[in-house]
N, C-alpha and C positions, 0 to 999 in steps of 0.2 A: 856714202855719206849720209842716207838716211836717219840712219842713228849716231851717226855725233855727235857729241857734245857742241855748241853755240861755237867755244873756244878752239877749238879744232879743227873747226871748219878751214881748209883752206881763204888764204885772202885772196881778194878776186871774186870768190866764185858767189858772193851775196847776191841776194834776187835787186832788180831795180827799181828804187821806186819811183812810184808814179807813172812804170812801162806799160806794156799793154795788160799780162798778167794781172797787176796788181787795181789798174783802172776798171777788170773787169771782175776780179776780186769785190773790188765797192759797188760795181752797176748790179751786180745778180745780188749784193745782198742790201742794196734800194730798192729795187724792185723786189723782191722778195717780202723788205718789212713794211711796204704798203698797201702791195698785196694779200698782205695776210691777216690787216687790218681790214680790206674789205671784204676778204671770209669770215672774218670771225664774226663780223658781222652777223653774217645771217645763221652763225649756229646756236642753235638752242643749247638750254644749262648746263645737259650733260654732257652736250659733247665738249662745250665749251673746258668742263670739266676737265675729260682727256684728252685734249689736242693742248692744255696749259699741264699739265703731264707725262705728256712725250714731249715736249717742247721741251719744258721742266730737266727731264732727265735727260735729252739728249747733253743738252748745255755744262752736265756734270761730267757723263763718261769725257765732250771734249776736251773738260781743265782734265777731268782724272786720268787722261790718257797722258798727256802733258807731261805731268808730276811722279806717274805714274814709272815712262821711258828715263825720264832726269835719274828718279831713284834707282832702276834696275841697272844703271850705265856708272853705273857709283859719281854722279855730278852733282846729286841734292846735297843743299849746305843754306848757309844764314842766307846768303844771299842770292835763293831759289825757291823761297816761302811762297806759298800761296796768300801772301797778304797784303797784293798789290790793290789799287781801287778794280780791278776788270781783275782778278784775282777773284775775290769778294763775290763778287758778282756771281760766279758762275757756281756758288757755292750759294749764294744767295737768292737765286731764281730758281731752285727745285725746290726751294724752301717756302718762299711765295706758292708754286704751283700747286702743290702738297697740302699748303693748307687753304686752296679756293671754295673749299666745305665747311668750316670752320661755326660752327655757332656760336651767332651774333654775342656781341658783350663779351667773347669771352678771347683769355692773353694769343690767341690764336689767330682772333678776328683782329686782335690791334695789332700783331707781329704782321700779318698780312698784309693789313690798310699799310703800317709802315712799312714794310720790303718792298711796294707798289712805288710810293713817294721815292724809295730808291732808288729802285730800278730806269725807273722816269730821270731824277734826277737828281741825282749827277749822274746814274748810271748807262741813257742812252744819247748824250753827248762825250759823257767820260770813251764808250763805247770805242765810236766813231773817232776820235781824235787818235782812237789805238789805231783804226784800221789808214787815220790817214798820217799820221806818223807811226808805222810800229818799229819797235826799237827790237822785230827778231830779225831787221834785212841783211844784214852777215850774215845768213845761211840763204839755200836751195828756195824756192818757193815748194821742193815736195821735200822739202828737208820741215820733221817731224813738229816740231818749235813750230812755221810755220805755218799745217798743216789745220794743226790744233792752236792755235792763236786766228787766226783768221775765221776756223769755222765756229768757236767757241764766241770768238767777241761778235761774228754775225748773226750766228740763230738769239740772243742775247738782245739783237737793233730789234729782230721777229716778233719776239715775244715782248718788248717793251709794245710792241703796235696792240697789242690788247687790253695792256691796261688803260693807254690816251680811248678803248671801244670804250669800256666799261668806263671808263673817268664821262662821260659823255651823255651816258644815259643813266648819272649817276638824280636819287630826285632833289640832290638840295648839294650841282656842282660847286655852288661858289662858294660854300663851308668848306668842301670837298681840296677846293684849289688852294685856300688858309693855310689845311691842316696839310697838303702835303709839302705849302711852303715852306711850313717851319721842321717837319719830321725834316728836311731835303736840305736846312741849315743847320741844323744839330748831327744829324751822320756829319753831315763833312767836316763842321768846327773840330767834330771831338774828334774823326777820324783823324783830319790831318795835324792837331796834337800829338794826339799819340806817337805817328810817325814821324814825328818831329824827332819826338824825343825816342826811339827806337833806331832812330838814322844816327841820329848823335849819338847812343850808344854800342852798338853795333858795326858802326864804318855800312851799313849798308846802303841804298836810297829808294826806299819805299815811298808809293805816291808820288814819287819825284820831291819829296821837302832834303833833298842835299845837293838837287842839281839838275839842268835839264837830260834827257836821252838822246841820245844821240839823232839828229836830224830833227831835233823836235824845233817847232817856231819859238822856245821863247831862248834858244840858245845866242841868238846877236843879243839880249837884255844882259846874259850872263857873263859876254864877253867882255861888253863895253862896260855894264854898271860895276861889276860885281858880280857877287853873292845875294847882297839885299835890294837891285837893280832886278835881280831874276826871280826873286819871294815873292818884291811888290808889282810886277809884270804879270805873276801868276797869282797874283790873291783876285787883279783887276779883274781879267780872264776868267777867272773865274764865277766872281762879282758882274757881268758880263752876259756870262753861258746862263745863268742864273738870269736875269733878268727878261731875256733872249727867252728861256724856254717858259718863263710863267706867263709871261706877257704873248705869247704866243699860243700859246694854249687860255689864257681866261680871255681870245677874242675869239677863239673858235669855240670851248663851247656858250660865250655872248651871244655871237651867230648861229648856233644851236638850236639856244631856250628861243629867240627871237623869230627863230623857226619853228619852234615847235606849240607856240603859243600868237604867234601869228602879230607879233606885234610890229 
């Protein structure tokens, strides 16, 4: 059953949402993310560079494993393209990791900064939304989609801890925060528009622009108010999460700055 495509798995063989194994996955990756942040703070520049590249490569390998197996069993199609938000993160994380020593002012350095903003938000809340409400629960936990899904999403969360550490050490954190917020909003707006058009043209549901996934907390809005209510709820949630992420980050950076200056 490990190698069966999702649609070929017998009914009732899926994993239990918020069961013991699911909660264990969540607890492990939450602990790893927090611990990695503290561990990363103690590393020098050279070791941070190596750690970034090892972890970024591991994320990519998990993503490649999932899509590689899907292709090998003959089920790769327009419905399984790696263009969901999290699938894009699996490719953007190693690019961010391998541009961590780019010359200041170069294109690679600007790309690194932009990807750092994207990995923090919508990346970090995006992978946790996927971990909390995975759309691969129709398969057992030992299925290739489930194993690669939890590992890839969890490792992106762990990697994002390094971005928070480096942002706290930035010489001008307020300017960094404004730039990251701008880059995050641009990425989300452009990405959502492109996926909306792509979904309409192909009959797919990337970025869930055509409707909620199975088990999504937005299913109630879709069922009760239709597609318009769903999009409104989706947009409001995205705005709320953006405000929450950057609000908490602002408070954290302001606290660090006061501690640093003794104010």
